[in-house]
C-alpha positions as CSV (number, residue, x, y, z in Angstrom):
1,M,150.1,72.1,3.4
2,N,149.9,68.3,3.4
3,P,148.2,66.6,6.2
4,T,150.5,64.7,8.6
5,K,150.4,61.2,10.0
6,F,152.2,59.4,12.8
7,C,154.5,56.6,11.7
8,K,154.3,53.6,14.0
9,G,157.7,52.3,12.8
10,C,160.0,55.3,13.5
11,Q,157.6,57.1,15.9
12,T,157.7,60.4,14.1
13,E,155.1,62.6,12.5
14,K,155.5,62.9,8.7
15,S,153.4,64.2,5.8
16,E,151.0,61.8,4.1
17,D,153.2,61.8,1.0
18,E,155.7,59.8,2.8
19,F,153.3,56.8,3.3
20,Y,152.2,54.2,0.9
21,K,148.5,53.7,0.3
22,T,146.6,50.4,0.4
23,A,144.6,49.1,-2.6
24,A,141.5,50.5,-0.9
25,G,143.1,54.0,-0.8
26,K,143.8,54.0,3.0
27,I,147.2,55.2,4.3
28,R,149.4,52.5,5.8
29,A,150.7,52.7,9.4
30,G,154.4,52.7,8.6
31,C,156.2,55.3,6.4
32,K,157.9,54.4,3.1
33,S,161.4,54.4,4.6
34,C,160.4,52.1,7.5
35,R,158.6,49.7,5.2
36,C,161.5,49.5,2.8
37,A,164.1,49.0,5.6
38,N,162.0,46.2,7.2
39,T,161.3,44.5,3.9
40,S,164.9,44.4,2.7
41,K,166.2,43.4,6.2
42,N,163.7,40.6,6.5
43,Q,164.4,39.3,3.0
44,R,168.1,39.3,3.4
45,G,168.0,37.7,6.8
46,R,165.6,35.0,5.7
47,Y,168.0,33.8,2.9
48,R,171.1,34.2,5.0
49,K,169.7,32.2,7.9
50,N,168.8,29.2,5.8
51,P,169.9,29.4,2.1
52,A,168.8,25.8,1.4
53,A,165.2,26.4,2.5
54,A,165.1,29.6,0.4
55,K,166.3,27.8,-2.6
56,A,163.8,25.0,-2.0
57,R,161.0,27.6,-1.7
58,Q,162.1,29.2,-5.0
59,K,162.2,25.8,-6.7
60,R,158.6,25.0,-5.4
61,W,157.4,28.3,-6.8
62,R,159.0,27.7,-10.2
63,E,157.5,24.2,-10.4
64,K,154.0,25.5,-9.4
65,H,154.1,28.5,-11.8
66,P,156.0,27.4,-14.9
67,D,154.3,29.9,-17.2
68,Q,155.0,32.8,-15.0
69,F,158.6,31.7,-14.5
70,R,159.1,31.2,-18.3
71,E,157.7,34.8,-18.9
72,I,160.0,36.3,-16.3
73,M,163.0,34.5,-17.7
74,R,162.1,35.6,-21.3
75,L,161.9,39.3,-20.1
76,Q,165.2,39.0,-18.3
77,M,167.0,37.5,-21.3
78,A,165.6,40.2,-23.6
79,K,166.8,42.9,-21.2
80,Q,170.2,41.2,-21.1
81,R,170.4,41.1,-24.9
82,R,169.6,44.8,-25.1
83,R,172.3,45.6,-22.6
84,R,174.9,43.5,-24.5
85,R,173.8,45.2,-27.8
86,D,174.2,48.7,-26.2
87,V,177.7,48.0,-24.9
88,G,179.1,46.4,-28.0
89,Q,178.1,42.7,-28.0
90,G,180.0,41.8,-24.8
91,F,179.6,41.6,-21.1
92,L,181.9,44.6,-20.4
93,P,181.9,48.0,-22.0
94,I,184.5,48.5,-24.7
95,D,187.6,50.4,-23.5
96,P,188.1,53.5,-25.8
97,K,191.9,53.5,-26.0
């Protein structure tokens, strides 16, 4: 039987498997589902509230980290090329009529 822990987010007792661990190996206070819900809600809300500020923040990051940005874009383009190759050199799957 797995030990249990109390989630401070949803106020329920859950098994320790339902919690993320810190880098030091400690168990976090909120369960995985609470942390995921809060993260996605905060990220969406932050962009929707002020898209211009979010775009400016992204631009500052790109300018500050050009090598990381270049590597990320290189990986994304390679992934896109593989997808296109797998579906027949186009954006959409080929219709087998």
